[in-house]
N, C-alpha and C positions, 0 to 999 in steps of 0.2 A: 250392350245395355248401359245406360247412364242414369242410374236411379238416384233419388234423393232419400236419405234415411234419417229418421228422427229417433233418437235414443234417449230414453228416460233414465236419469241417474239420481239416486237418493242419498242424502247425507244421513248416516246412521252412526250410533255409538259403535266404536270398533269392536269386532268380534272377540278380541282377546281381553276386553275390559269386563270386570265383574259388575253387573248391574246392581245399583243400590236404589231403594225406594226412599222417597222424601219422607221426613218425619211425620208430616201431616197426611201422608198416604194419598196425595193428589196426583202423583205421577212418579217418574224416575228422575234421579239427579243427572242433569246434563251439563251443569256449569263445571268448568275445569276438567271435563272428561274428554279423552281422546275420541275424535270422530274420524270416519273415513267413508269412502264410497261403498255402498252396498255391494257385497261380493258378486251377487247375481247380475248386478248392473255393470260391473267390470267385464263380465263375460259378454254382455250385450254390446258394449263398446268395442271389445276385441273383435267380435264377429263382424260388426259394421266396418271396422278398419280393414279386416281381411277381404271383405267384399270390394272395398275401394282399391286395395292392392291388386285384386284380380280384374280391375277395370269394370266391375259390375256396377259399382256406385260411383257417382261423381262428387257428391257432397254429403257430409255427415254433420247433422245438427244435434248438439247435446242439450237436453232440457232438464232443469231442476227447479223444484218449488220448495221454498222454505225461507229461513232467515238469511241475513247477509252472508253468513259463513258458508252458505251453499256455493258461493262463487269459488271457494277453494276446491270443492268437489268438481265443479265445472272445469277448473284449470287442470285438474288431473285428467279429465276426459279429453281435454284439448291436447295435453301432453302425450296422451296415448295415440292420438291421431285424428280426433274430431276437428272439423274446420272452424266452427263457431259455436257459441253457446247462447242459450236463452234462459234467463233467470226470472222466475215469477216470485216476487218477494211476498212472503206471508210469515208473520212473526207473532210471538206472544201467545195468548190464549187461543187465537184463531188457528195457529199452527198445531197446537196440541189436539184440537178436535177435527183436524183435516182428515178426510177419509179418501179411500181409493176412487170413489165416484167423483169427487172434486178434481182429482188429478186426471181422471179419464176425460172429463169435460174439457180440461185445458189441453190435453194431448189432441183430442179430436178437433178443437178449434185451430190449434197450431198446424195440424196436418193439412187442413183446408187452406189456411193462409199461406203456408210455405210450399204447397203443392208437393206433398210428401208421397212417396211410393211405398215405403216400408217403415213401419214403426216397430222398433225392437225395445223391449223392456226386460228386466230381470223377472224370473218366474215369481219371485216374492221378495219382500224386504225382510231382513233378519230381525228387525225390531217388532213389527206387528204380525208378520207371517200371513198376511191376508190372501195373497195369490188371487187377486181380483182385477187388478188394473188393466191387464191386457184384454181380458174377456169383456169388460164393460166398455173399453175403448172401441173394440171391434163392433160391439152392439150399437153404440152411439153413431158410428160411421157407416154401419151396415156393410162392413168389410169382412172377408173371410179371416179366420184366425188359426194360428198354429202354435199351440201352447206346449210348454215343457219340451222344447226342441233340443235334441242332442246332436243333430246333424242337419245342415241346410245346404241345398244345392240349387242354384239358379238355372232354369231351363226354359227358354222360349217364352218369355213374358210371364213366367210363373215360378213358384218355389216348390221344390220337393223337400219335404221336412220329415225327419225321423223323430217321433215323439216317444218319450218314456212314459209308459202307462203301467198300471198295477200288474197286468199279465205279461209284460215284456216290452217289446218295441212295436210301434205302429208307424207305417209310412203313409203320408198323405201328400196330395198335391193341391196347392192353393194358388188362385189367380191373384195378380197384382191389381190394385194396391191391397196390402194385407198387414195384419198385426201378428207379431211373433213374440213369444216369451222364451227366454233362455234358461235352460237347465244347467246343472253343474258340469255335465260331461260334454257340453257343446265345444268347449275349447279351454286352453290354458292362457289366461290374460298375460300380456307382456308387461314388463316393468318400464315405466317411462324413463328414457335416458336424459341425462343432464342437458344436452343440446335441445332436445324436444321440450323439456321443462322451461327452458329460457325462451324458446319460440312461442310457447303457449301464452306467455305473458303479453305478447303482442296481438294475439288473436282476439277478435271482438266478442264481447258478451253483451247481449241486449237485455236491458232490465224492463220488466213489465209488472203490472199488478193484475190480480184476478179480474178487476173491473175492466181493464183493457181488453180482456178476452171474453167479457160478458159472463163470467162465472161467479155465482153467489157462493161464498165460502162460509155462510152462516152455519153455526153448529147444528148438526143433525143428531148428535148424540150428546149425552152428559156423562162425564167421568165421575162415578160415584165414589169409588175407592180403588186404589192399586195396592196389592199386597204381595209380599214375597211368597214363593211356594213353601209349604211346610218342610221343616228339616227332616231329612230321611233318618229313620231310626236305625241304630246299629244292628247288624245281623247277629245270629247266634248259631253255634255249631251243635249238631245233634249226632248221636252215635249210630242210630239205626232208623229204619222206616217207621217203626212204631212210635218213636219219639216225634218224628215229623208229623204224623197224624194227630198225636196228642197236642202238639203246639198249634196246629191249624184249627183243631176243635176249640182250644182255649181262646183263640183269636176270633172265633166265629166264622171261619172260612170253610168249615167242613161239617 
């Protein structure tokens, strides 16, 4: 098999950074804050690279949408093993109101233009936790989908995928072309080595705009206010069950 794989990678605030809300409550502070690739997307890139190492795939195209800094995220994907990148630049207020549907439309158009066989994205992004992009991309393309994948095996023009569901594990078989979303237990992403980081600097990144792909990114939502979650109240120790009941009654929970 010599498949072409398109992998979506998103630039998000690093998982170790404490999120702070802007004073005017219009969003979160991103200036001067460390960003990195969405962890679920790292898993997606790793799985694509492993497919290429097994001679299942012949080319991996990494795609990212966002401000100019997204090229850093694409360079990380290229250093991990992707062959080339596509950056659709969207910045400012338009980026803040960008939704999974916009990204899905871009992925669908690129899949057709690039003659892609498999689209792999992270199950969700750690900033908005939508978990919608893979599903809507599959719907737009009318392709089968395998979401929340924890194991992928290529077999005779199809993929056998083990999915993580509420009740345990589900094994499905999907025909190609298909859309897959990666769950946490799919693999352990590799660290990019220094030689590969240097090689990634020479790999091509194609710059596009949403207009080039025929995608309208006009806001479909309005951000009214963004607020931090309420501070958790301190706990209290009780000596026996009767005191627990009294406390619960006092708080209106019993």
